[in-house]
PQR file of N, CA, C, O and H, with PARSE charges and radii, in Angstrom:
ATOM      1  N   UNK A   1      84.055  96.265  83.657 -0.4000 1.5000
ATOM      2  CA  UNK A   1      84.268  96.351  85.095 -0.0000 2.0000
ATOM      3  C   UNK A   1      85.615  97.039  85.340  0.5500 1.7000
ATOM      4  O   UNK A   1      86.589  96.753  84.644 -0.5500 1.4000
ATOM      5  N   UNK A   2      85.676  97.935  86.313 -0.4000 1.5000
ATOM      6  CA  UNK A   2      86.917  98.671  86.556 -0.0000 2.0000
ATOM      7  C   UNK A   2      87.996  97.871  87.301  0.5500 1.7000
ATOM      8  O   UNK A   2      89.093  98.387  87.516 -0.5500 1.4000
ATOM      9  H   UNK A   2      84.884  98.167  86.879  0.4000 1.0000
ATOM     10  N   UNK A   3      87.711  96.634  87.696 -0.4000 1.5000
ATOM     11  CA  UNK A   3      88.725  95.801  88.345 -0.0000 2.0000
ATOM     12  C   UNK A   3      89.394  94.954  87.258  0.5500 1.7000
ATOM     13  O   UNK A   3      88.729  94.184  86.565 -0.5500 1.4000
ATOM     14  H   UNK A   3      86.820  96.215  87.522  0.4000 1.0000
ATOM     15  N   UNK A   4      90.691  95.101  87.120 -0.4000 1.5000
ATOM     16  CA  UNK A   4      91.458  94.355  86.130 -0.0000 2.0000
ATOM     17  C   UNK A   4      92.227  93.254  86.851  0.5500 1.7000
ATOM     18  O   UNK A   4      92.878  93.508  87.864 -0.5500 1.4000
ATOM     19  H   UNK A   4      91.231  95.726  87.684  0.4000 1.0000
ATOM     20  N   UNK A   5      92.153  92.037  86.332 -0.4000 1.5000
ATOM     21  CA  UNK A   5      92.865  90.898  86.916 -0.0000 2.0000
ATOM     22  C   UNK A   5      94.131  90.674  86.102  0.5500 1.7000
ATOM     23  O   UNK A   5      94.070  90.401  84.903 -0.5500 1.4000
ATOM     24  H   UNK A   5      91.625  91.830  85.509  0.4000 1.0000
ATOM     25  N   UNK A   6      95.277  90.790  86.761 -0.4000 1.5000
ATOM     26  CA  UNK A   6      96.578  90.633  86.115 -0.0000 2.0000
ATOM     27  C   UNK A   6      97.207  89.279  86.425  0.5500 1.7000
ATOM     28  O   UNK A   6      98.429  89.166  86.515 -0.5500 1.4000
ATOM     29  H   UNK A   6      95.327  91.012  87.735  0.4000 1.0000
ATOM     30  N   UNK A   7      96.381  88.263  86.588 -0.4000 1.5000
ATOM     31  CA  UNK A   7      96.879  86.936  86.929 -0.0000 2.0000
ATOM     32  C   UNK A   7      97.789  86.396  85.834  0.5500 1.7000
ATOM     33  O   UNK A   7      98.817  85.788  86.133 -0.5500 1.4000
ATOM     34  H   UNK A   7      95.388  88.355  86.515  0.4000 1.0000
ATOM     35  N   UNK A   8      97.431  86.605  84.582 -0.4000 1.5000
ATOM     36  CA  UNK A   8      98.248  86.102  83.479 -0.0000 2.0000
ATOM     37  C   UNK A   8      99.646  86.722  83.475  0.5500 1.7000
ATOM     38  O   UNK A   8     100.621  86.065  83.113 -0.5500 1.4000
ATOM     39  H   UNK A   8      96.596  87.098  84.339  0.4000 1.0000
ATOM     40  N   UNK A   9      99.736  87.989  83.880 -0.4000 1.5000
ATOM     41  CA  UNK A   9     101.032  88.672  83.947 -0.0000 2.0000
ATOM     42  C   UNK A   9     101.919  88.018  85.004  0.5500 1.7000
ATOM     43  O   UNK A   9     103.091  87.740  84.751 -0.5500 1.4000
ATOM     44  H   UNK A   9      98.944  88.523  84.175  0.4000 1.0000
ATOM     45  N   UNK A  10     101.357  87.772  86.189 -0.4000 1.5000
ATOM     46  CA  UNK A  10     102.135  87.162  87.271 -0.0000 2.0000
ATOM     47  C   UNK A  10     102.508  85.731  86.932  0.5500 1.7000
ATOM     48  O   UNK A  10     103.608  85.287  87.258 -0.5500 1.4000
ATOM     49  H   UNK A  10     100.405  87.997  86.395  0.4000 1.0000
ATOM     50  N   UNK A  11     101.610  85.005  86.285 -0.4000 1.5000
ATOM     51  CA  UNK A  11     101.917  83.631  85.888 -0.0000 2.0000
ATOM     52  C   UNK A  11     103.079  83.625  84.890  0.5500 1.7000
ATOM     53  O   UNK A  11     103.961  82.770  84.974 -0.5500 1.4000
ATOM     54  H   UNK A  11     100.716  85.366  86.020  0.4000 1.0000
ATOM     55  N   UNK A  12     103.084  84.562  83.956 -0.4000 1.5000
ATOM     56  CA  UNK A  12     104.165  84.654  82.971 -0.0000 2.0000
ATOM     57  C   UNK A  12     105.487  84.999  83.655  0.5500 1.7000
ATOM     58  O   UNK A  12     106.529  84.434  83.324 -0.5500 1.4000
ATOM     59  H   UNK A  12     102.367  85.256  83.888  0.4000 1.0000
ATOM     60  N   UNK A  13     105.438  85.933  84.617 -0.4000 1.5000
ATOM     61  CA  UNK A  13     106.653  86.318  85.338 -0.0000 2.0000
ATOM     62  C   UNK A  13     107.240  85.138  86.101  0.5500 1.7000
ATOM     63  O   UNK A  13     108.458  85.015  86.225 -0.5500 1.4000
ATOM     64  H   UNK A  13     104.591  86.391  84.886  0.4000 1.0000
ATOM     65  N   UNK A  14     106.367  84.270  86.612 -0.4000 1.5000
ATOM     66  CA  UNK A  14     106.813  83.106  87.394 -0.0000 2.0000
ATOM     67  C   UNK A  14     106.988  81.863  86.519  0.5500 1.7000
ATOM     68  O   UNK A  14     107.344  80.791  87.008 -0.5500 1.4000
ATOM     69  H   UNK A  14     105.377  84.370  86.511  0.4000 1.0000
ATOM     70  N   UNK A  15     106.728  82.025  85.202 -0.4000 1.5000
ATOM     71  CA  UNK A  15     106.831  80.919  84.243 -0.0000 2.0000
ATOM     72  C   UNK A  15     106.016  79.711  84.715  0.5500 1.7000
ATOM     73  O   UNK A  15     106.508  78.584  84.759 -0.5500 1.4000
ATOM     74  H   UNK A  15     106.439  82.896  84.805  0.4000 1.0000
ATOM     75  N   UNK A  16     104.760  79.981  85.065 -0.4000 1.5000
ATOM     76  CA  UNK A  16     103.882  78.940  85.576 -0.0000 2.0000
ATOM     77  C   UNK A  16     102.662  78.811  84.680  0.5500 1.7000
ATOM     78  O   UNK A  16     102.061  79.808  84.280 -0.5500 1.4000
ATOM     79  H   UNK A  16     104.360  80.897  85.029  0.4000 1.0000
ATOM     80  N   UNK A  17     102.309  77.583  84.371 -0.4000 1.5000
ATOM     81  CA  UNK A  17     101.141  77.338  83.520 -0.0000 2.0000
ATOM     82  C   UNK A  17      99.865  77.354  84.362  0.5500 1.7000
ATOM     83  O   UNK A  17      99.897  77.277  85.590 -0.5500 1.4000
ATOM     84  H   UNK A  17     102.798  76.773  84.695  0.4000 1.0000
ATOM     85  N   UNK A  18      98.758  77.456  83.662 -0.4000 1.5000
ATOM     86  CA  UNK A  18      97.448  77.436  84.314 -0.0000 2.0000
ATOM     87  C   UNK A  18      97.259  76.131  85.083  0.5500 1.7000
ATOM     88  O   UNK A  18      96.776  76.140  86.216 -0.5500 1.4000
ATOM     89  H   UNK A  18      98.732  77.519  82.664  0.4000 1.0000
ATOM     90  N   UNK A  19      97.636  75.018  84.473 -0.4000 1.5000
ATOM     91  CA  UNK A  19      97.470  73.714  85.133 -0.0000 2.0000
ATOM     92  C   UNK A  19      98.354  73.588  86.365  0.5500 1.7000
ATOM     93  O   UNK A  19      97.915  73.051  87.382 -0.5500 1.4000
ATOM     94  H   UNK A  19      98.028  75.011  83.553  0.4000 1.0000
ATOM     95  N   UNK A  20      99.594  74.074  86.294 -0.4000 1.5000
ATOM     96  CA  UNK A  20     100.482  74.036  87.458 -0.0000 2.0000
ATOM     97  C   UNK A  20      99.909  74.851  88.607  0.5500 1.7000
ATOM     98  O   UNK A  20      99.874  74.398  89.751 -0.5500 1.4000
ATOM     99  H   UNK A  20      99.950  74.511  85.468  0.4000 1.0000
ATOM    100  N   UNK A  21      99.459  76.064  88.286 -0.4000 1.5000
ATOM    101  CA  UNK A  21      98.916  76.938  89.325 -0.0000 2.0000
ATOM    102  C   UNK A  21      97.650  76.346  89.924  0.5500 1.7000
ATOM    103  O   UNK A  21      97.483  76.358  91.144 -0.5500 1.4000
ATOM    104  H   UNK A  21      99.487  76.432  87.356  0.4000 1.0000
ATOM    105  N   UNK A  22      96.763  75.832  89.096 -0.4000 1.5000
ATOM    106  CA  UNK A  22      95.509  75.276  89.614 -0.0000 2.0000
ATOM    107  C   UNK A  22      95.780  74.091  90.532  0.5500 1.7000
ATOM    108  O   UNK A  22      95.105  73.913  91.546 -0.5500 1.4000
ATOM    109  H   UNK A  22      96.898  75.822  88.106  0.4000 1.0000
ATOM    110  N   UNK A  23      96.772  73.285  90.169 -0.4000 1.5000
ATOM    111  CA  UNK A  23      97.134  72.131  90.994 -0.0000 2.0000
ATOM    112  C   UNK A  23      97.659  72.577  92.361  0.5500 1.7000
ATOM    113  O   UNK A  23      97.274  72.029  93.393 -0.5500 1.4000
ATOM    114  H   UNK A  23      97.320  73.429  89.345  0.4000 1.0000
ATOM    115  N   UNK A  24      98.535  73.571  92.352 -0.4000 1.5000
ATOM    116  CA  UNK A  24      99.142  74.039  93.601 -0.0000 2.0000
ATOM    117  C   UNK A  24      98.172  74.829  94.469  0.5500 1.7000
ATOM    118  O   UNK A  24      98.269  74.801  95.696 -0.5500 1.4000
ATOM    119  H   UNK A  24      98.848  74.017  91.513  0.4000 1.0000
ATOM    120  N   UNK A  25      97.233  75.536  93.835 -0.4000 1.5000
ATOM    121  CA  UNK A  25      96.266  76.345  94.583 -0.0000 2.0000
ATOM    122  C   UNK A  25      95.113  75.486  95.077  0.5500 1.7000
ATOM    123  O   UNK A  25      94.541  75.751  96.134 -0.5500 1.4000
ATOM    124  H   UNK A  25      97.155  75.559  92.838  0.4000 1.0000
ATOM    125  N   UNK A  26      94.772  74.446  94.302 -0.4000 1.5000
ATOM    126  CA  UNK A  26      93.692  73.565  94.711 -0.0000 2.0000
ATOM    127  C   UNK A  26      92.338  73.954  94.149  0.5500 1.7000
ATOM    128  O   UNK A  26      91.309  73.664  94.759 -0.5500 1.4000
ATOM    129  H   UNK A  26      95.237  74.230  93.444  0.4000 1.0000
ATOM    130  N   UNK A  27      92.323  74.610  92.987 -0.4000 1.5000
ATOM    131  CA  UNK A  27      91.064  74.899  92.306 -0.0000 2.0000
ATOM    132  C   UNK A  27      91.160  74.363  90.884  0.5500 1.7000
ATOM    133  O   UNK A  27      92.259  74.116  90.385 -0.5500 1.4000
ATOM    134  H   UNK A  27      93.159  74.846  92.491  0.4000 1.0000
ATOM    135  N   UNK A  28      90.041  74.185  90.243 -0.4000 1.5000
ATOM    136  CA  UNK A  28      90.042  73.606  88.906 -0.0000 2.0000
ATOM    137  C   UNK A  28      90.641  74.578  87.886  0.5500 1.7000
ATOM    138  O   UNK A  28      90.561  75.794  88.059 -0.5500 1.4000
ATOM    139  H   UNK A  28      89.149  74.386  90.648  0.4000 1.0000
ATOM    140  N   UNK A  29      91.237  74.037  86.832 -0.4000 1.5000
ATOM    141  CA  UNK A  29      91.747  74.916  85.779 -0.0000 2.0000
ATOM    142  C   UNK A  29      90.638  75.784  85.170  0.5500 1.7000
ATOM    143  O   UNK A  29      90.888  76.925  84.780 -0.5500 1.4000
ATOM    144  H   UNK A  29      91.302  73.049  86.691  0.4000 1.0000
ATOM    145  N   UNK A  30      89.432  75.254  85.088 -0.4000 1.5000
ATOM    146  CA  UNK A  30      88.308  76.020  84.531 -0.0000 2.0000
ATOM    147  C   UNK A  30      88.007  77.245  85.391  0.5500 1.7000
ATOM    148  O   UNK A  30      87.825  78.342  84.862 -0.5500 1.4000
ATOM    149  H   UNK A  30      89.229  74.327  85.404  0.4000 1.0000
ATOM    150  N   UNK A  31      87.952  77.069  86.717 -0.4000 1.5000
ATOM    151  CA  UNK A  31      87.683  78.204  87.609 -0.0000 2.0000
ATOM    152  C   UNK A  31      88.830  79.209  87.584  0.5500 1.7000
ATOM    153  O   UNK A  31      88.599  80.416  87.645 -0.5500 1.4000
ATOM    154  H   UNK A  31      88.100  76.178  87.147  0.4000 1.0000
ATOM    155  N   UNK A  32      90.045  78.726  87.495 -0.4000 1.5000
ATOM    156  CA  UNK A  32      91.193  79.614  87.428 -0.0000 2.0000
ATOM    157  C   UNK A  32      91.181  80.392  86.112  0.5500 1.7000
ATOM    158  O   UNK A  32      91.547  81.567  86.079 -0.5500 1.4000
ATOM    159  H   UNK A  32      90.233  77.745  87.446  0.4000 1.0000
ATOM    160  N   UNK A  33      90.768  79.746  85.047 -0.4000 1.5000
ATOM    161  CA  UNK A  33      90.668  80.405  83.747 -0.0000 2.0000
ATOM    162  C   UNK A  33      89.631  81.522  83.762  0.5500 1.7000
ATOM    163  O   UNK A  33      89.849  82.584  83.179 -0.5500 1.4000
ATOM    164  H   UNK A  33      90.471  78.792  85.074  0.4000 1.0000
ATOM    165  N   UNK A  34      88.511  81.284  84.423 -0.4000 1.5000
ATOM    166  CA  UNK A  34      87.470  82.311  84.559 -0.0000 2.0000
ATOM    167  C   UNK A  34      88.032  83.529  85.293  0.5500 1.7000
ATOM    168  O   UNK A  34      87.759  84.670  84.920 -0.5500 1.4000
ATOM    169  H   UNK A  34      88.333  80.422  84.897  0.4000 1.0000
ATOM    170  N   UNK A  35      88.807  83.278  86.325 -0.4000 1.5000
ATOM    171  CA  UNK A  35      89.428  84.375  87.074 -0.0000 2.0000
ATOM    172  C   UNK A  35      90.464  85.086  86.203  0.5500 1.7000
ATOM    173  O   UNK A  35      90.512  86.316  86.169 -0.5500 1.4000
ATOM    174  H   UNK A  35      89.029  82.351  86.628  0.4000 1.0000
ATOM    175  N   UNK A  36      91.282  84.318  85.508 -0.4000 1.5000
ATOM    176  CA  UNK A  36      92.351  84.872  84.682 -0.0000 2.0000
ATOM    177  C   UNK A  36      91.819  85.767  83.567  0.5500 1.7000
ATOM    178  O   UNK A  36      92.428  86.787  83.246 -0.5500 1.4000
ATOM    179  H   UNK A  36      91.243  83.320  85.536  0.4000 1.0000
ATOM    180  N   UNK A  37      90.709  85.400  82.985 -0.4000 1.5000
ATOM    181  CA  UNK A  37      90.148  86.180  81.879 -0.0000 2.0000
ATOM    182  C   UNK A  37      89.313  87.363  82.345  0.5500 1.7000
ATOM    183  O   UNK A  37      88.808  88.128  81.523 -0.5500 1.4000
ATOM    184  H   UNK A  37      90.213  84.571  83.245  0.4000 1.0000
ATOM    185  N   UNK A  38      89.162  87.521  83.664 -0.4000 1.5000
ATOM    186  CA  UNK A  38      88.408  88.653  84.192 -0.0000 2.0000
ATOM    187  C   UNK A  38      86.903  88.457  84.167  0.5500 1.7000
ATOM    188  O   UNK A  38      86.155  89.418  84.351 -0.5500 1.4000
ATOM    189  H   UNK A  38      89.572  86.899  84.332  0.4000 1.0000
ATOM    190  N   UNK A  39      86.445  87.231  83.943 -0.4000 1.5000
ATOM    191  CA  UNK A  39      85.010  86.953  83.879 -0.0000 2.0000
ATOM    192  C   UNK A  39      84.406  86.601  85.231  0.5500 1.7000
ATOM    193  O   UNK A  39      83.188  86.468  85.351 -0.5500 1.4000
ATOM    194  H   UNK A  39      87.053  86.451  83.794  0.4000 1.0000
ATOM    195  N   UNK A  40      85.249  86.450  86.249 -0.4000 1.5000
ATOM    196  CA  UNK A  40      84.756  86.102  87.584 -0.0000 2.0000
ATOM    197  C   UNK A  40      84.050  87.301  88.205  0.5500 1.7000
ATOM    198  O   UNK A  40      84.480  88.441  88.033 -0.5500 1.4000
ATOM    199  H   UNK A  40      86.239  86.558  86.151  0.4000 1.0000
ATOM    200  N   UNK A  41      82.980  87.041  88.916 -0.4000 1.5000
ATOM    201  CA  UNK A  41      82.239  88.091  89.611 -0.0000 2.0000
ATOM    202  C   UNK A  41      82.780  88.309  91.024  0.5500 1.7000
ATOM    203  O   UNK A  41      82.563  89.363  91.621 -0.5500 1.4000
ATOM    204  H   UNK A  41      82.630  86.115  89.056  0.4000 1.0000
ATOM    205  N   UNK A  42      83.487  87.304  91.555 -0.4000 1.5000
ATOM    206  CA  UNK A  42      84.003  87.388  92.925 -0.0000 2.0000
ATOM    207  C   UNK A  42      85.174  86.425  93.070  0.5500 1.7000
ATOM    208  O   UNK A  42      85.346  85.511  92.263 -0.5500 1.4000
ATOM    209  H   UNK A  42      83.663  86.448  91.069  0.4000 1.0000
ATOM    210  N   UNK A  43      85.969  86.641  94.102 -0.4000 1.5000
ATOM    211  CA  UNK A  43      87.041  85.709  94.451 -0.0000 2.0000
ATOM    212  C   UNK A  43      87.050  85.576  95.962  0.5500 1.7000
ATOM    213  O   UNK A  43      86.964  86.565  96.691 -0.5500 1.4000
ATOM    214  H   UNK A  43      85.829  87.383  94.757  0.4000 1.0000
ATOM    215  N   UNK A  44      87.155  84.350  96.416 -0.4000 1.5000
ATOM    216  CA  UNK A  44      87.229  84.107  97.856 -0.0000 2.0000
ATOM    217  C   UNK A  44      88.601  84.550  98.355  0.5500 1.7000
ATOM    218  O   UNK A  44      89.608  84.354  97.674 -0.5500 1.4000
ATOM    219  H   UNK A  44      87.224  83.547  95.824  0.4000 1.0000
ATOM    220  N   UNK A  45      88.635  85.137  99.525 -0.4000 1.5000
ATOM    221  CA  UNK A  45      89.915  85.566 100.095 -0.0000 2.0000
ATOM    222  C   UNK A  45      90.842  84.376 100.293  0.5500 1.7000
ATOM    223  O   UNK A  45      92.059  84.510 100.164 -0.5500 1.4000
ATOM    224  H   UNK A  45      87.817  85.296 100.078  0.4000 1.0000
ATOM    225  N   UNK A  46      90.290  83.240 100.598 -0.4000 1.5000
ATOM    226  CA  UNK A  46      91.079  82.011 100.759 -0.0000 2.0000
ATOM    227  C   UNK A  46      91.791  81.653  99.438  0.5500 1.7000
ATOM    228  O   UNK A  46      92.954  81.247  99.440 -0.5500 1.4000
ATOM    229  H   UNK A  46      89.302  83.132 100.702  0.4000 1.0000
ATOM    230  N   UNK A  47      91.086  81.807  98.336 -0.4000 1.5000
ATOM    231  CA  UNK A  47      91.665  81.527  97.017 -0.0000 2.0000
ATOM    232  C   UNK A  47      92.725  82.563  96.672  0.5500 1.7000
ATOM    233  O   UNK A  47      93.797  82.214  96.177 -0.5500 1.4000
ATOM    234  H   UNK A  47      90.141  82.136  98.335  0.4000 1.0000
ATOM    235  N   UNK A  48      92.437  83.824  96.928 -0.4000 1.5000
ATOM    236  CA  UNK A  48      93.401  84.895  96.676 -0.0000 2.0000
ATOM    237  C   UNK A  48      94.663  84.675  97.503  0.5500 1.7000
ATOM    238  O   UNK A  48      95.773  84.865  97.007 -0.5500 1.4000
ATOM    239  H   UNK A  48      91.567  84.107  97.331  0.4000 1.0000
ATOM    240  N   UNK A  49      94.496  84.282  98.744 -0.4000 1.5000
ATOM    241  CA  UNK A  49      95.621  83.988  99.626 -0.0000 2.0000
ATOM    242  C   UNK A  49      96.473  82.857  99.047  0.5500 1.7000
ATOM    243  O   UNK A  49      97.699  82.960  99.015 -0.5500 1.4000
ATOM    244  H   UNK A  49      93.594  84.129  99.147  0.4000 1.0000
ATOM    245  N   UNK A  50      95.836  81.790  98.594 -0.4000 1.5000
ATOM    246  CA  UNK A  50      96.562  80.642  98.043 -0.0000 2.0000
ATOM    247  C   UNK A  50      97.314  81.026  96.771  0.5500 1.7000
ATOM    248  O   UNK A  50      98.459  80.617  96.577 -0.5500 1.4000
ATOM    249  H   UNK A  50      94.839  81.706  98.620  0.4000 1.0000
ATOM    250  N   UNK A  51      96.676  81.807  95.908 -0.4000 1.5000
ATOM    251  CA  UNK A  51      97.332  82.240  94.666 -0.0000 2.0000
ATOM    252  C   UNK A  51      98.549  83.111  94.991  0.5500 1.7000
ATOM    253  O   UNK A  51      99.611  82.943  94.392 -0.5500 1.4000
ATOM    254  H   UNK A  51      95.746  82.139  96.064  0.4000 1.0000
ATOM    255  N   UNK A  52      98.396  84.032  95.932 -0.4000 1.5000
ATOM    256  CA  UNK A  52      99.508  84.904  96.321 -0.0000 2.0000
ATOM    257  C   UNK A  52     100.659  84.106  96.927  0.5500 1.7000
ATOM    258  O   UNK A  52     101.826  84.409  96.680 -0.5500 1.4000
ATOM    259  H   UNK A  52      97.533  84.168  96.419  0.4000 1.0000
ATOM    260  N   UNK A  53     100.334  83.098  97.710 -0.4000 1.5000
ATOM    261  CA  UNK A  53     101.384  82.259  98.302 -0.0000 2.0000
ATOM    262  C   UNK A  53     102.158  81.509  97.227  0.5500 1.7000
ATOM    263  O   UNK A  53     103.388  81.475  97.257 -0.5500 1.4000
ATOM    264  H   UNK A  53      99.386  82.852  97.911  0.4000 1.0000
ATOM    265  N   UNK A  54     101.453  80.912  96.286 -0.4000 1.5000
ATOM    266  CA  UNK A  54     102.099  80.132  95.231 -0.0000 2.0000
ATOM    267  C   UNK A  54     102.913  81.025  94.305  0.5500 1.7000
ATOM    268  O   UNK A  54     104.038  80.680  93.942 -0.5500 1.4000
ATOM    269  H   UNK A  54     100.454  80.940  96.261  0.4000 1.0000
ATOM    270  N   UNK A  55     102.357  82.166  93.921 -0.4000 1.5000
ATOM    271  CA  UNK A  55     103.051  83.073  93.000 -0.0000 2.0000
ATOM    272  C   UNK A  55     104.016  84.024  93.707  0.5500 1.7000
ATOM    273  O   UNK A  55     104.732  84.789  93.061 -0.5500 1.4000
ATOM    274  H   UNK A  55     101.444  82.447  94.216  0.4000 1.0000
ATOM    275  N   UNK A  56     104.028  83.967  95.049 -0.4000 1.5000
ATOM    276  CA  UNK A  56     104.886  84.834  95.864 -0.0000 2.0000
ATOM    277  C   UNK A  56     104.703  86.295  95.473  0.5500 1.7000
ATOM    278  O   UNK A  56     105.645  86.978  95.072 -0.5500 1.4000
ATOM    279  H   UNK A  56     103.447  83.345  95.574  0.4000 1.0000
ATOM    280  N   UNK A  57     103.454  86.751  95.605 -0.4000 1.5000
ATOM    281  CA  UNK A  57     103.129  88.127  95.254 -0.0000 2.0000
ATOM    282  C   UNK A  57     102.106  88.695  96.234  0.5500 1.7000
ATOM    283  O   UNK A  57     101.645  88.002  97.141 -0.5500 1.4000
ATOM    284  H   UNK A  57     102.689  86.196  95.931  0.4000 1.0000
ATOM    285  N   UNK A  58     101.766  89.944  96.042 -0.4000 1.5000
ATOM    286  CA  UNK A  58     100.771  90.626  96.854 -0.0000 2.0000
ATOM    287  C   UNK A  58      99.449  90.681  96.081  0.5500 1.7000
ATOM    288  O   UNK A  58      99.458  90.617  94.852 -0.5500 1.4000
ATOM    289  H   UNK A  58     102.141  90.508  95.306  0.4000 1.0000
ATOM    290  N   UNK A  59      98.308  90.799  96.783 -0.4000 1.5000
ATOM    291  CA  UNK A  59      97.030  90.923  96.080 -0.0000 2.0000
ATOM    292  C   UNK A  59      97.021  92.069  95.069  0.5500 1.7000
ATOM    293  O   UNK A  59      96.398  91.962  94.012 -0.5500 1.4000
ATOM    294  H   UNK A  59      98.301  90.850  97.782  0.4000 1.0000
ATOM    295  N   UNK A  60      97.697  93.143  95.387 -0.4000 1.5000
ATOM    296  CA  UNK A  60      97.763  94.294  94.477 -0.0000 2.0000
ATOM    297  C   UNK A  60      98.536  94.003  93.193  0.5500 1.7000
ATOM    298  O   UNK A  60      98.400  94.732  92.210 -0.5500 1.4000
ATOM    299  H   UNK A  60      98.202  93.230  96.245  0.4000 1.0000
ATOM    300  N   UNK A  61      99.341  92.951  93.194 -0.4000 1.5000
ATOM    301  CA  UNK A  61     100.025  92.539  91.978 -0.0000 2.0000
ATOM    302  C   UNK A  61      99.054  91.852  91.024  0.5500 1.7000
ATOM    303  O   UNK A  61      99.287  91.811  89.816 -0.5500 1.4000
ATOM    304  H   UNK A  61      99.451  92.358  93.992  0.4000 1.0000
ATOM    305  N   UNK A  62      97.969  91.316  91.567 -0.4000 1.5000
ATOM    306  CA  UNK A  62      96.999  90.556  90.783 -0.0000 2.0000
ATOM    307  C   UNK A  62      95.772  91.378  90.390  0.5500 1.7000
ATOM    308  O   UNK A  62      95.195  91.169  89.323 -0.5500 1.4000
ATOM    309  H   UNK A  62      97.780  91.350  92.548  0.4000 1.0000
ATOM    310  N   UNK A  63      95.383  92.302  91.248 -0.4000 1.5000
ATOM    311  CA  UNK A  63      94.154  93.073  91.035 -0.0000 2.0000
ATOM    312  C   UNK A  63      94.483  94.563  90.894  0.5500 1.7000
ATOM    313  O   UNK A  63      95.306  95.107  91.630 -0.5500 1.4000
ATOM    314  H   UNK A  63      95.852  92.472  92.114  0.4000 1.0000
ATOM    315  N   UNK A  64      93.832  95.191  89.950 -0.4000 1.5000
ATOM    316  CA  UNK A  64      94.075  96.614  89.683 -0.0000 2.0000
ATOM    317  C   UNK A  64      92.724  97.303  89.460  0.5500 1.7000
ATOM    318  O   UNK A  64      91.843  96.750  88.801 -0.5500 1.4000
ATOM    319  H   UNK A  64      93.163  94.749  89.353  0.4000 1.0000
ATOM    320  N   UNK A  65      92.566  98.496  90.002 -0.4000 1.5000
ATOM    321  CA  UNK A  65      91.352  99.274  89.809 -0.0000 2.0000
ATOM    322  C   UNK A  65      91.625 100.372  88.804  0.5500 1.7000
ATOM    323  O   UNK A  65      92.566 101.151  88.951 -0.5500 1.4000
ATOM    324  H   UNK A  65      93.281  98.946  90.537  0.4000 1.0000
ATOM    325  N   UNK A  66      90.786 100.423  87.775 -0.4000 1.5000
ATOM    326  CA  UNK A  66      90.886 101.488  86.760 -0.0000 2.0000
ATOM    327  C   UNK A  66      89.545 102.182  86.648  0.5500 1.7000
ATOM    328  O   UNK A  66      88.562 101.581  86.215 -0.5500 1.4000
ATOM    329  H   UNK A  66      90.021  99.789  87.655  0.4000 1.0000
ATOM    330  N   UNK A  67      89.503 103.433  87.032 -0.4000 1.5000
ATOM    331  CA  UNK A  67      88.280 104.215  86.915 -0.0000 2.0000
ATOM    332  C   UNK A  67      88.133 104.670  85.471  0.5500 1.7000
ATOM    333  O   UNK A  67      89.123 104.943  84.791 -0.5500 1.4000
ATOM    334  H   UNK A  67      90.301 103.921  87.383  0.4000 1.0000
ATOM    335  N   UNK A  68      86.924 104.747  85.021 -0.4000 1.5000
ATOM    336  CA  UNK A  68      86.661 105.186  83.635 -0.0000 2.0000
ATOM    337  C   UNK A  68      86.884 106.666  83.475  0.5500 1.7000
ATOM    338  O   UNK A  68      86.711 107.201  82.380 -0.5500 1.4000
ATOM    339  H   UNK A  68      86.120 104.526  85.573  0.4000 1.0000
TER
END
């Protein structure tokens, strides 16, 4: 898929663990892990908003488009 999820990069920059982020965002660590590994087929805007608020970043910091 040409959409790359850079959630792990932002989490590392903020020194935040998966469990900390999932707790603050309000989603399960399993669902957050699926998103982090790029296996998610979709993300709710509400979830993206919460992640951006917690990590203090923009959606473009988390998602990247790479054409083949």
